[in-house]
Each structure stands twice: as C-alpha cells, then as structure tokens.
N, C-alpha and C positions, 0 to 999 in steps of 0.2 A: 397933601401936607408934602412939600419937598422936603428931601433928606436934610438940606442945608438947614433948614427952618428948624426941625428936630435936634440937629447936632447943635446949633446956636442957642436954643432954648438950653439945653442940657448945661452946655458948658457954662453959659451965664447964670443960671441957677446954682448950680454947684458953686461957684465963687462967692455967693452970698450966703452959703450955708453957714450956722454957728456950731462950733465943737462943743463937746459937754466933759464931764469928767469921766477919765480913761477907765475903761471896764475890762475886767480879766477875758479875755478871748473865750475861756471855757465856761463861762457865765452868760445867762441870757442876755442878748441883746438891748431888750429892755423888759421893762417889769411885766409879769402876766403872760410871756410867752416861752416856749421851750426852745425856740431856735437861737443857739450860742452865737456869740461874737465872730469865733472862727469859722462856723460852718455858714454866716452870714457873708463874711468875706470870700470864702471858697463859690458861694452859689452867686455872688456879685460878678466875679469873673466869668462864669458862664453867660450871665445874663449879658455882661458887657460884650462879650466874643460874640453873642448872638445877634445884638444890636449891630455891632460893626461887620458882620457877616451879610447883613440887610443892606448897610451902607455899601460895601464891596459889589454885592449883586447889581446895585442901581451903576456902580461906576463900570463894571464889568459890561453890563448891557451897552453902556454909551459908547463903550468900545467896540463894539460889536463882537465881545469875547464871552460874553454870557447870556444865557438862555432860559433864566427863571427870575422872576421879580417879586412872587409871591412871598412876604417875609414874616417874620414872627414879632416884628416891632410892637410892643403894647402888650404883649402876650409873655414876655419875658418871666412872669411869676410861676411859670409853670416848672421853671427849674425846682421850686419847691415841692411840686409833685414826684419828680424823679429822686428828689434828696429823702422824700418820704418811704420811698420803695427800696427793694433790693435790686442789684444790676442781673440777678437772674429771674425777675419775675416778667413774663412776657408782655410785651408793651405793641401796641397798634396806635402809630401816632398820626394826629392832625399834621397838616402842612405847615402850623405854627408854632411848632412845637421844638422850635430850635434851640431853645435854652436847656429843654428835656434833654435832648439828644447830646449836647455839650455836658451837662451834668452827669447824666448817665455813663457818658465817655469815660471822664475822669473817676468817677465812683466805682468803676470796674479796672482802674489802675492803668488807665493810659494816660500819656501827656496830654495837656489841653491842645497842643499844636496839632494832634492826630485828629481830634474831632474837627478843628476848624479846617484841616485839610480834606476831611471826608467830603464836608459841606462844599467845599469850594471847588472841590474835582467834579461835584455833582452840578454846580452852577454852569462850569466849563463844557460841560459833556465830555468829560475826559473817560477815555476806556479804562484810565486806573483807578477809576472811583471804585470803592471797596464792595459796594453792594449791587447797583445797578449797570456798573461798567460803561457809562454815558449813554444810556437809554433814557433815562428819566433822572430828575432831581428829587428824590427821594430821602425819607428818614429810616435808615435801616443798617442793621449789620449782624452778621451771624453770631458774634463775640459778645454783643450785648444786649441779645435775647429782643431785638427790636427787629419786628416783621415789617416789610416795608410796605406802604400804602399807597397808592395812586389815587386814590378815590378823594373827591372833594364835595360828596354828597352823603356821607355817612354810610356807604354801601360795605364798609370795613365793620361795623356793628353787629351784624347776625354770625361773621365770624369770630369776633370777640367773645359773642357768648360760647361759641362752639369751643374756643381756646381754653376756657374756665370750665366748661361741661367736661372736655377732656383731661385736665389737670386730675379731676376728682375721677372720672371713669378708668384712667389708666391704673390708678391704685387699685381700685375695685376689681379689675382684669387681671393685676398682678404683671403688668407688661412694661417694660422700661418706656420712659417718658423724658423729653428733655427739658421738663421742666421739674423742680422739685416737688415733693409732695405737699408741702405747705406753700407754694407758690400761689399767687395771685395774678389774674390777668388785668390788663390795664388799657384804655382805648380812649382817646380823646378826640374831639370835635367841636364845631362852632354851633352858637345860638341857632341860626338858620337851619342848620342841618338837621335840628330836633325834628325838623317838620317833614323830613324825608321819609318814605315809606320804609326804607332799609331802617331807618334809626328806630321809628315805631315798632318794626318787628323785633329788632334787637330788644327794646325795654319790655315789650310784652313777654317775649319768652322769657326774659330773665324773670320777670314777676311772676310768669305762670309756674315756672320750674320751683321758685321760692314758694309760691302757694301749695304746691305738691310736696314740701318738704325734702327737697331735692337739694344739695349742696351747689351753690355757684359761686365761687370766690371771684368776682367782677367787680371792677371800679370803672364806672362810667365816669368821664371828666369833661365837662363841657365850659370850653373856654370863651366865655360872653362877653363879646364887644360890642353888642346891640345893634348890629347891622351884618348883613349879607351882601356882599359887594354895595348896592346902592338902597336896600330895601330894609328899613329898620323893622325890628323885632318886637313887638308891642311890648310895653313895659311890666313886668310881672308873668308874661307867657313863659319863659324857659322854668321856672321855679314850678307854675302851675302844670306845664307837661312832665316836669321831672319827678312830682310826687304820685307814686303810684305804689299799691302796696306789695309789700316784700323787698322794696327797695328803699333804702334809710336815704335821707337827704341830708347833705351837709353843705353849707355856704360860706364863703368868703370873699373878701376883698382881693381878687387875683392881682392888683399893682401894688400889695402890702405884703412883701416877701413873708414876713412873721406870721402876719394873721393866715396867709395860705399855708405857710409851712404847717402850723396847728391844725388847721382845718384838714388838712391832706394827711397828717400822721394819725387823727382819730378817724377817716374815713378807712385808712390803710387798715389800722388795727382793727375796726370792724369787720373787714372783709376778711381778715385773714385769721381771725378768732372765731368768727362766727362761720365762715363760708358760706357767707350771704352777700349779695349784691348792693354795693352804694352808688351814690350819684353824688359827684363833688361838683358844685356850681361856682366857677370862678369868674368873678365879675372883672373884664379886664377892658381896654381901650385898644384902637387900632391906629397906629401911628404910620405916616407915608401912605394911606391909602390902601386900595386892595392888592394893587400890583403896580408896576412902573407905570403904565398904560393909564392907570387909572386918574383922573381929575376931581377929585372930593368936592370942590368948590361949585361942582355942576349940581350936586345934590345935598351939601351940608353947608351948613351957615359958619360964619367966621367964629362965633362965638361957639358952637359946639366943638368945632377944629381946637380953639383954644383951651376949652374946657378939659378936653383928652389930653393935651399937651401937660397941664397940671397935673394930673395923674399920672405920668409917665412913670412905669414901674422901676425903671433903670435909675431915676432921679429919687424915688421913693427909697430904695435901698441905698443908695449913695448917702442919704439924709441920715437913715438909720445907723449907718457906720460912723459918718462924722458926729454924730451927736451922742454915740458911744465911746467918742475918744479913741476910736481904732485907725482913723486916719486923717488927715488935715485936708482940707479943702485943694489946697496946692498941689499935695501929693497925689489925691484922688484925680486930679486933672492931668497929671503927668503920667499916670498909670492909663488914664484915657487916651492921650496922644502917643503913648508908646505902644499900646495895645493897638490902636489903629493903624500906625505905621506897619506895624508886625504882619496884622493879619491883611494890608493891603498888598506888602510885599509877597506874601503866600499867594495872593490872588494873581499877580502877576506871574509867579512862577507856574501856576497852574494852567495858565493860557498857552504855555509852551509845552502841555503835555498832551500826549497822542490821544487822538479820537478816532472812534470806529470809522472803517475806511472801505468797508464793503458789506455787500447784502448778507454775505455769508457770515462776517463778523456778527452783525446785528440779529441775525438770526439763530446763532448758534444755540441760545440757552431754550429756543422754542420748544422742540421736541426731541431731546437727545434720547434715543432709543437703539437700545441693544437688542437685537433679534437673537442674538445667540444667548445672552443672558435672560430672556424672556422664556426661551425655549427650555433653557435648564430649568427654570422656576416652574414652569407651569404645569408639569407632571408629577410635581410633588404632592405627596398624599399622606395623609395622618398613618400613625401605626395600625397594625390589623385589629389590634385589641381596642383602640379608639375609635376606629370606622364601624367596628361591630357593635360598640357601646351608643354610637351618635345614630346609628340606623337600627337600634333595638334587633338586633339579631337577623333582619332581613336587609341583606345588602341589596341596593339597587340594580348590579348588574346580574342579580338572581331574581328580579323581577320580570313580567311581561314587558315586552316593548311598550316605550313611555311615549307620552304626547309632547308637544312643546313644553308646556307648562310644568308637567311633572319633571321634565329633563332639569328645567332651570332649578326646580326646586331641589332636586337630590345634587346638584351640582352646588346650590349654597349650603347643602349640609356638608358636603363633604368640605367645600372651603372653611368653613365655621370649625370642623375638627381641625384642621390642620395650621389655621392662622389664629392663636389666641387672640390678637389684636384686632380683629375683624368683628365688625358690628352690623347689622342688618335693621333697618329703622324707616319710618315714614308714616304715613296715615293708614290705619287699618290693617298694619302687616303683621301685628302681633297675634293676640288670641284670634282673631276672625282669619287669620292668614292671608290676605289681602283679598281684595274686590273678586279677582278670579281663583282664587285660593293657593296661588303660586307660593305663597311662603307660609301655608298651612304645616302646621307641628314644628316650627322651629323653634318658637319659643319655650315650647313645652320641653323639648330636647336640651335646648342650649342656655335657657333662663332668660330673664327680662332684663338681666345686666347687657346682654349681647343681642337681643331680638327685641325690639320694643315700638311702641306707638308713641307718634309725636303729635303735638296740635296742627289743627289744619291750617299750616301757612308753607307754603314751599319757600319763600324766604327764609324762614326758620329753619326748616328742614335742611337745605343746603348748607346755611351758616354753620350748623351743627357739625355737618360733614367738612365742611373747609377748616374749621377751628380743630377737629379731629384727626383730620390729615395732615396738617402743618405740624401737630403735635405726634406724629408717627403712630397714629393707628390706620386702620384701614376700613374706613367707612363705606357702605354698600346702602345708599339712601334710595328710597322707591318714592318716584314722581307718578302719582296714580293714573295720570292720563298727560298724553303729551301736550295738550291744549293748556294745562296747568303749568307746565315748565316754564311757559312764555311768561308767566306772572313773575316770574325770579330769574329770567333769561340771564341778567346783568351778573348774578353771583357766579354763573359759570362764564360769561363774558369778560367781564371786567373784574372778578375778583378771583377766580380758579385759574383762568388760563393765562393770566397775566403774570402770576407770582412768581413761576419759573424764570420768565424774560426778565422781570424786573429786579431780580435777585442773582442772576447768573446761576440758578440752580442750588443757593446756599440754602433757599426755602422752597418746597414742593407741596401741593396738595393732592397726595394718593387716594383716587377718588373712583369709584365706578356707579355713577347714576343709573340704577334701573329705571327705564319709563314704558309704561303701556302704551301702546302708539298705534297708529294708522287706522283704517277706517274697515268695513266690510263687515259691520257687526248686525246685517240685516236691518240697517236704519236705525238701531236703537241709538238713544240719547242725543241725536243731534250733534252739531259741530263741535261743542266741547269734549265729548267722549268718541268723537271720530275726526279727530284731527290729522291732517297728511302734511303739516307744513314744516319740513325741516331746512328751508333754506337759512335761516338765522342761525342755526348751529353750524351748516357747513362753511361758514366763513370766518369761523373762530381759528385762528392759527394754532396749531399743535393739538386741536381738542380730536379724540379719536371717537369715531361714530361707528358703533358695531350693530349690524341688522340682521340678526339669524332669522331664518324661516322654517328650519327643520329642526328637529328634537337634537340630532348628534353633533351641528353646528352649533348650536345654541351652548351645549355642554362645554365643547371646546373652546369656544370664542370667549365665554364668560372666565374660564381659568386663565385664557390669554390676556385678557383683561385686568384680570386680577393681580396677574405677575406683573404686568406693565406698571401698574398703579404701584405694586409694593417695591418693586426694584428700581424703576425710573421716575416715580412719582407722577407719572402718567393721569392726565383727567380724561376720562372715558364716560360716553352715553352709551348706554346698552340700550337700544330701540327694539322693544318685544311686540311682535304682531298679537293685538288683541284676539283677532278674529281666528289665529292660526294655534291659540293656546290648547285648545281641547279638540281641534282635527284630528281625526283619526285617518280618514281615508283619501285617496287621491284621484283614482277615476272612477271607479263603483262604490255604491255602498258595501260596507263591510270588508273593502279590500286591504284596509288596516295599512295602506302603503305611506300613511303619512307619519307613520309611527316608527321608532327607532330603538333598537335595545342601549342600555347602557353602556358606556365602554368602560370596563374596569381598569383599575390604575396601572396596572401592569402593561397596558397598551394607551395610556394616555401619551406617551410620547410621540408612538407613531401617527396619534390622532390628532398632534397639535396644528393648530391653525394659526399661522402667523399673520399679525397686523398686514392688512393690505393684500391679501392673498384671496382669490376669487375661486368658486367650486365650478366646475363644468359638468353639464349631464348631455350625454350622446356623442356621437362623432360624426354629426352632420356636415357635408359639405357645400350645402347650397345657401344656408341662412343661418345667422347667430344672432339669438333674442338675447338681449342684455336685460338685465332685469336684478329685482330684488324684494324681500318680503313677502307681501301676498302675491306680488307680481310672478315670483317662483312657481307656485303652486297653478296659477291661471295658464302660464307660459308652457307650463309640463303639459297640461291637459290639450293646449292647442298646437303644440308641437306633434302629439301623437296623431291629432286630427289631419293635420299637414301630412305627416307621413303616409297616412294611409290614402291620400290624394296622389302620393308619390314623389314628395318632396322630402328633401333629407336635411334636418333641423339639428341644432344642437342650442342648448341653454345655458347661458351663464349668469351665475348668482355671483352678483358682485361681493355679496356678505359686508363689505366693509365700504361704508359712505364717504368716510374720511379718514386717513387717505383712501382715495380711489385706487383698485388693483389695476392700475395702469398697464403694468406688464402683461398680466394675465389678459386683459381686455384687449389689448393690440393683436395679442398671438390669437386669440380666437376670432378676430375680425378678420386677419389674413388667411385664416383657414377656409373661410367661405367666402370672403369678398364681399359681402351683404351685410348690414348691421341694421336690427330694429330693436329700439329702445321700448321697453314696455315699463313705463314709470306710473307707480299709483300717487306720486306727489303730484304738485301743480306744473300746469304748463310753463307759468312763467315762475321764475326762481326755484324750479324743481331739480332735481337729480340728473335728469336728462340732459340739461342743458351742459353740467359739468362733464358728461359722459362723452357728449358731442365735440365739445372744445377738447379735451384730451386726443380725439380721434385726429382731429384736424391738425390740431398741433403738432401730432406725431407722423402726419403726412399720408395717412390712409386715404385713398383715392377711391375706393369702392362708394357705392350707394349705402345712403346712411337715412333712415327714417326713424321718427318716434311718434309713441302713442301715451298719451298722459290723462290723467285727471283733469278737470276744467278749472280755470281760474276762479274758483267759488267756495264758498263754506259749504259744508255739507249739512243738507237738510233733514228732517227727521224722516221715518217712514221710507216708504218705497221710493220717494224723489229722491234718495241719496244714489240711486242706481243712474239717476239721470246725469251726473256731474262726476261719477268716479268712473276711472278706467274698468274696462268689460273683457271676459275672455273673448267675446265676439268681436270686439276692436281689433285685439290682438290678431287675431284670425284674418280678419280683413286686410289691415295692413301688412300682414304677412303676404298673403297672395298678391297684393297691388306690387310690393316689392320684387316677388319672386317671377311678377310677369304672367 
C-alpha cells in the first residue's frame, strides 16, 4: 500500500466527518470510556506525528538519505499503552511502537519536536541520534526508561522477564535500582513473534514464576496486525497462545484509541497492584506494507488492503475528536498539513547532520574497558568480619591447597560477600551445589534470594541475567554445559553484546556467565556433555571469554571478570574445564601439583590477572607451546618429556580466548622462534586459527604448527579419544617442529 494511498484516504475521509455537540476536554471523549477529550487530543498528536514519520521515512529513502522504512502505520494505538503507564516504567519496544515512543517522550516533559527529531536522526543514521548514535534506528532513550531493542523476532522477551524480576529482586536485596519499587516492565511485539522460541520462553518463564507465587510485574503487549511480513497469523491463534496460567489476558481493538486506553489501563492496574504478569492483545492493522520495499499486492487482495484502510487508527481517533466537538474536520486537516510540513522540514534538516565516519567511531561503544579501574576494583574484599561470617570461621586461605572447582567456589563466596547486588543462579546450583559441586554451600550461606535454582531453559536463565544486569544488579548465571549455551546463544550475541553498542553505553548488561565446558571426561556423556566448540563465541564483538585451567588463575580471573562487569558493564563468558574441576596431580599420582593455595585478600592486587594477559611456564629457548584449558596440563607434561630428551620448551597458557593476549603471544613466540599450538577445540573454527592469524599478521616469520581435536562431535566412551587432541600428539608435533 503506497503512502499516497494512505494519505489520500485519510484526508478524504476526514473531510466527510460530521461534528457533534462539544464536550468538555476534561470529560470522557465518549460514553463508557475513561479517556478524556484532552488526553485524546494529546495522544492524537503522537499518533499523527508517528504516521508522518513513516511518510518521512519513505521520502528520505527516495532521496537516498534514509536507511530504514519499517514503520508504525496502523499501530498508532500503542500511544494509549504509553498513556496508561508511567514514564519511569522500563519499556522494551517493538519496532512498530513509534506512537508509544512519542507519547512517552511528551509524557516525560519533553517537547513533541524532540521525540520527532530523535526518530528522524535514527532514520538518517546520524551520529547525533541520542541512543544508537547512527548505528541503527531503534526506539530507546536513557531519560525515558526505554531500553533499545534491535530484535525483530521477540528475542527481547526473556530480558523483559528479567527486568520485571529485577524490579522485585532489587527491593528484596536492598540495593539501588534504576526503576521505582512499584514500577512495572512492559515489552511489545508483533503477532508473528509470538511463535518464536524466545517469546515462548518469556511467556513460560512468567507463568512459571507466577505459579510459584513469585512477584513478576510485567506487561506483554502484542500488537496483532494479523500478518508477519507476508504470512498470515491464523485467526484466534494469538489469543490461544496468550492464555496461560498465571498471566491475565486483556484484549482490545488497537485501532480504537479509547478502547485501547481502557484495556491498557486495566492491564497496567492489574500488573502494578498484583505484581503479576498480564498479556494485552491489541488488534491492529498494517498500513504501507512491511517496509518500503514490500509489495503487498503480491500476497494480499485489494479487498484486504481496503479493509485495513477503513480501520486506520489515525482516522478513528480523528473521528473521536470531531464527533466530540473538540475539532472541526477543516481544522483537523489544517493540523495534518501543518504537522506534515513540520516533520518533513525536520527530516530535511537531519539529512545535514553528521554521520559516523570511521571504524573507530563505529566501534567505540563495543568494549570500553578501563584496565586501571578493573585492577582497582578487582582486589576489593568484604570486611574481615563479613568474610569470617561468610566462610563460617574457616577462611579459604587457611585451608589446604584447593582444586579448580574449590577455588571457583571460594571466589564466588568472597564476591557474594562484597557485592550485595550479586546473584548466582542456574540449573541445580542451589541445594545441590551444581552438577560438579562448584556452587556447593553457597545458598546455605547467602540465602535463596541470592543463590537460586531456575527452570531448565537456557534462554530464560540468560534473559533473567540480562534483565537483572540492565537493572544494575550483578548476575552470575551458570550454564550447565557448553553445548547448552548454543541453545540460547542469541541471548549473548544479539541481546547482551549489542546493547552497549546500540545505546552508546547508556545501557549495559554487566554479566559473568559461568559455563562448564570442554571434554576429557573419560568418555562420559557424549557430545552434549563434552562440547569443545567455541567458534560461535569468539566472533562476538566485545565479548570477554575467560578460560582458566589452574585454581589460582581461576580465582584471579573470576575477580577480574566480576570487576569488568561491575565497572564497565562487560559481558563475560567464564569457561571452566570440567575435567580439571577436581584434578589434583600434574605428573605423578599424589604429587598435588594441580592444586593451589587460596590467595588472601591482602595479596589480591599483586595476583590480579588483567583481561588479555597470558601466563608463561618455563624459560625454554627451543619451542613455545601455545595452549589453554585442558591443553595446559597436557602441554606441561609433554614439555617435561621433551626436556628429558634435551629440548628446551616453554608453555604459554593463553587464559583469555577473547581478546587474545597478542602481546604476550608475540613475545613468547619471538623468544624461541618456533611455535606449536595445542588446541583442544576443533581444527576448523577453533582457537588455533585465531592464534595463527595473529602471528602472521604481526609478521612472525618462524615455523608455526598446530595440533587440534578433529572436526567431529565427541562420541560416547573410549571412542572420544579418537577425535580429541592427545598428549602424545602434542609430543609428536613438537618433535617434528624441533627437527
């Protein structure tokens, strides 16, 4: 449907409207509604400006000055939802929520022109746009409690559940929150998105929480225009999908502003007073197609298109105003033309605004990281009395040397003692203490508010973390196995890691995701419990990937990640080698050389491990073996055998898989002139590819070789050893490289 068709139909239809007896603007706009005439006039302006922004988007595209044409035409009834909420209720908005954004902007005391300009600067990819700075056209603003979303497929719904959860949890923890104690969260999405796995995860998690009596103040808003791009949603499906135990269902004609306002008011009241989720189902239409390039006539009949025109929400609100005697058709048309000229004038102005001009500008918000600040925060410990209480009088530094798993456990306890906003959660982490006992005893010491089990859904776990992080809590979720992370990877890739980028750091997700990973569990469990694939993580811009292998490194690196999350909003994945959790020995049974004493707080500063710094073992001059994770133990054992044969080797533990410790890598390579990379991940897409690339890019001219696991999933039993990197392969490759 062309924009001129929509505009022509609107102006012609308005001209035929018949006025009624004038009503007091302070009275309901019509019988049976709570929407007053004054409110209707204000919201009509937001609806009108939203429509004209869609007109401007098409015009800008024609001038090759605009870069986004997915509009809100037909969805302008969502202005009523904004009116029913408060401007400090956190909102995660659908890409057709333009009228909501403008209404919220004015509700917060801003001039109408400011909201209009925000959107136009986004359409023209201006670096002056207030939220994304030209990186994307999103609805978001830190002063409006609108968290920007780039999703088109409801992947923000798990996060919205997390925001609602965090509103209540911050109060329970007694820690500051950006949201008022009685705030509610709202997220909007389209009808087709209700079928996406992330939407189902969001609905299910909300129902699950309510079923357990947990407060969750969340309003789901489905703007249902009956079609997803070109695929029709079956009639009645959204309502059927929405009706879930514990989630109250409300419905209204979203094209009727008064009806939408009344339904939204009831839904908001329910959520705010009962602290319980609700689903608001607004029936809308989609005008002007899915986007500028969409030809609706290819998949919709003219009769269907005309029917949507007749339900135009802008026209329906104009009719309300005219019939209430609050404006005449002539004055309304004059308002339309005046507003149209105003919006197009601002659109023309924004084409002259600056745009991003360098890679450095574009990438600036990806990973702003202050090493000095992290180093300052990382050694901070709780008061001695609080530590003594947290560890029940037995401080970890007074214990015998610890395993990797024990060291992580004690470090989590120390962090929980010093950070009151920190939470540890995931599958089985509470009473059981995790599958491998790494979180054992934490719930007993710190309570179920801070250490708790979740439902078995990785998208839900990460969604809770993302919503908590953006609400200034410090979430430390556990993903039980590395393979399970792939079930919800877009929550890290598309939601967590993009937020700072698309909000210029106005919103961040401080996050440390603990993941039990890698293989070498003596054949146990098959590929889902022995996954060695990290390629999908390493290509996410800004993501920190920590991979400790020794107990002392794990403790220091975990403190670093927590400090980076807390101070810089960093998103960190902490990969813990399962096979090394309880390992005690390095060379001989009983030698205890894989244990390490717990470093006391007085020495945390000197033990600090900065992000992107490796650890070197030995001072060999013949060969550098570069490795990480389980490869460290295998490489150290191989290096000793090679030393006995007269070769002088050093082992470099990368420790950080992203960013790679390039400086330390190059230094270690130059010291020996030969590099062997022992990589337990796969031959294709594994870590070794990145290491080789860094060496080559830096101009290293010495021999480079690599040994890796095979490009295979890991089978059950002893067959796993056929495809995993072995200690013998490291030895053989080293001898070959040494000649």
